[in-house]
C-alpha positions in Angstrom: -28.9 -12.0 34.4 -30.6 -10.5 31.5 -29.4 -6.6 33.0 -26.4 -7.7 32.5 -26.5 -8.9 28.8 -28.6 -5.5 27.8 -25.9 -3.7 29.1 -23.0 -5.1 28.1 -24.8 -5.2 24.8 -25.3 -1.4 25.0 -21.9 -0.9 25.9 -20.0 1.1 22.6 -16.8 1.8 24.7 -13.7 0.5 22.4 -16.2 0.9 19.3 -14.8 3.9 18.3 -10.6 2.2 18.8 -11.6 -0.7 16.5 -13.3 1.4 13.7 -10.0 3.2 13.6 -8.2 0.1 13.7 -10.6 -0.9 10.6 -9.6 2.5 9.1 -6.0 2.3 9.2 -6.4 -1.6 8.0 -8.1 -0.4 4.6 -5.7 2.4 4.3 -2.8 0.3 5.0 -4.2 -2.2 2.3 -4.9 0.0 0.1 -1.2 1.9 0.1 0.0 -1.9 -0.3 -1.7 -2.1 -3.4 -0.4 1.2 -4.7 3.2 0.9 -4.0 3.2 -2.9 -5.3 1.8 -1.3 -8.8 4.1 1.8 -8.6 7.2 -0.4 -7.4 6.6 -2.2 -10.7 6.1 0.6 -13.0 9.3 2.3 -11.3 11.5 -1.2 -11.7 10.6 -1.0 -15.7 10.9 2.7 -15.9 14.9 1.7 -14.7 15.3 -0.7 -17.1 14.1 0.8 -20.1 16.4 3.8 -19.1 19.6 1.3 -18.4 18.6 -0.2 -22.0 18.4 3.4 -23.5 21.7 4.2 -21.9 23.6 1.4 -22.7 22.5 1.8 -26.2 23.7 5.4 -26.0 27.4 4.4 -25.0 27.6 1.7 -27.1 26.6 3.8 -29.9 29.0 6.3 -28.7 31.5 4.0 -28.4 31.4 2.8 -32.4 31.7 6.2 -33.6 
C-alpha cells in the first residue's frame, strides 16, 4: 500500500496540463479586466464625440 501511495505522489503526469490550464485562466482574468476598462473608456469617448457632434450640428443650424 505504501508503494502505491509513493508512486501516486511521485507521478507528475498531467501536471503540465494543469499548469497550462492555470496559465490560461490567469490570462483570461487579465483580459477580462483590460477589456472591461477599455470598454468603459471607449463608451465614455463615444459619448463625448456624440455630445460634440450634437453641439456642432445645433451650432450650424443656428447660423
